[in-house]
C-alpha positions, 0 to 999 in steps of 0.5 A: 198505511200507503193505500197503494200497497194495501194488498201487501198488508192483506198478505200479512192478515191472511197469513194467519187464516188457515194452514194448508189442508188437503183440497178444497172440495171435501165436506166442510173443508178448511181452505188452504192459505190464500194466494194474495198478490203481494206487492201489486199496488191498488193503482195497478189493480185498478188499471188492470180491472176489466170484464172478460167473457172468454175463459180458459178451461183449466181449473184454478189452483187450490190456493187461488180460490181461498184468496178469491173468497177472502178478497170477496167477503172474508174476515180482515179484522178478526177481533171485530168480525169485520169483512173486506166488503161493507154492508149497510148497518153492518148487517152482513147479509150476503152469502157467497156460494161457489159453483164448481164441477164437483158441486156447490159450496157456501163460503163461511168467512168466520172459519175461512172454510167451504161447506158443501151444499150439493154434489151437483154441478150447477154451473149451467144454472148460474147464467144463460151465457154458454160460458157459465157452464164450463168456467172453473168457478161461478160465484153466486151472491145470496142475500138474507132479506130478513137481515138486510137494512131498510124499512121497505121492500124497495129499500131492502132491495136497494141495500142488498144490491149495493152490498153485493156490488161491494163484494163483486168489485172486490172480486174484480180487483183480486182477479185484476191483481192475479191475472184472472178473468171475471164477469158479473152477471144478472142474466139467470133464472132466479127461481130455478137457480134458487130451487136447484141450490135449495135456498130457504124462503127469504133468500134472494139471489142478487148476482152471479160472477164467473171467474177463471183464467182468460182465454189466450 
């Protein structure tokens, strides 16, 4: 396959993920068919990739969030249950949470659906930057440290960070291809955010990432 047009092939894969449903905020809502960049080449996405910290307040359309999440860590090989982002020893230990104005959700890639975790708007807790509280979507990456590869705490922390980085870069490339703004962030109160999210012991927040339209 011509890697320059891998995103076009992704559209073929995503076409069979999920039929459109009524909204993405309901309890256990199946996500609409993802919006994908079609004929946007890998080269074009790499050239456009950038960090942006100024966001427009308008919400993301319903079809954008499914595409964003599928690109981040969705299933691209259903027959094997493999993801768009690799993990060390295929441990698949990273969960992607979505903080929006209408609550906190966890992405379930195998069913391509959102599971509501809370009705509370936790966006402000995902980062100390002012824009975190108002950007349409804040992604929060959470590692199950009991599943992470590695024999020592240091190795586990290394692999959890690396595996999160793969997901974050997928988000960067999707945003570049779709004309979205994004910035990955580590400036947050991890203990307070974990408590607000209701995370069980053994889960570690590795990074957060804001996504929205760029302010013009």
